[in-house]
N, C-alpha and C positions, 0 to 999 in steps of 0.2 A: 504494500500500500504506500502511496505517496504521503510524505509527511507534510505538515503545514509549511515548514520552511522551504521544502522543494517546490510546492505549488506557489508560494509567494515569489519565488525567483522567476517564475514564468516557464516552467517545464511542461511538456506535453501539450494538452489542449489550451492551457492558460498562457502559452507563449505568444507574444505579439509578433506577427509576421506581416509582410507586405501583402496587400489585398489588390484585387482587380481595380481598374480605373472606375468602373461603374459603382462599385462599393465605396471607393474613395470619395466620389462625388456625393454619395448618399450620407456617409458618415462624417465627412469633412476632415478625415485624417488618412494618412497613407498606410499606417500600420495599426492592426487591431487583433485581438484574440478572438477565437471563435465564440466563446460564451459572451464576450462583450458585444460583438456584432449582433448576436441573436437578441440580447437584451435591448439594444438600441432600436432594432427593427420592431420589436414588440412594443416598446415605448411609443414609437411613431404610430403604430397601428392603433394603440389605445388613445393617444392624444387626438388623432384625426377621426376616431370612431369608424374605423374601416372593417370592423368585425361584423359579419352578417347577424342582425338581431334575431332572425328566425332560426338560423343554424350557426351556433357559436363556433363550430368547427371550420367554418369558411371565413376567408378574409378577402375583401375586395381590394384590388390594387389600383391606386391612383397613378397619375403620370409620374410621380416621383418614385414610387415603389416598383413600378413595372420593370425598369431596367435591372433592378436587383433581383427580382423574383421571376426571371425568365421571360418577361414580356407578356405574362398571362393576365387576364382580367380578374380572375379569382383563383385562389389556391386554398388547399386544405392546410390546417395548421401543422399537420405532421409533415407536409411537403417543405415547409419553410427552411428547416435545417438542411435538407437535401439540396435545395436550390441555393442556399447560402454557401454550402461547401464548394460549389463550383467557382466561387470567387477567391478561394484560397489555393495557392499553388500546391501541387502534390510534391511531397518530399521525394527526392530521388532514392531509388532502392540501392542500398549498400550491398555489394556482393558479399556473400557469405565466405568466410575464410575456410579453405578446405580443412577437413579434419585430418589429423595425423593418421597414417595408416595403422591399422591394428597389427600388433605383433602377435603372430600365432603362438599359442601356448604349446609347450612341449607336451607330447602325448603322455598320458599317464602309463606307467609301467603296470603290467598285470600283477595282481597280488599273488603271492605265493600260496599254494593250496594249504589249507589248514590240515594239521596232522589229525588223524582220526582220534577221537577221544576214546579212552578205555571205558568199557561199560561200567557203570557204577553198581556196586553191590548194595542191595537194599537191606537195610536192617529190619528184621522182622521182630516184632515184640514177642516176647515169650508168653506162652499161654499161662494163665494163672493156675497155680496148683490148687488142687481140690483137696 
């Protein structure tokens, strides 16, 4: 789990990164974290009353919001995060370092056969004398 100190430094999703020009115009800043951009979009939606009153799961897009949300007239609230992710650059994949080749283990030597045990003699209790 990430510690509070690590998240305060801006690691992972909280890291501020360069965003697309469309999102820069909307937010007014060149760099932003994903959660912060989502918060600002929702604040804009609430301030401008763009949520559908009959279906709270829909958001109407005005001319300011359309470039950020893919040019759609309305979007579902679950789509917003997906549409915003297109404005953040993908991190280049780092090639995995090859693993060291496994060194084959030496084959186990067969165990020596056990010597047969001598049969045990069973002690029989003596019958009681009458």
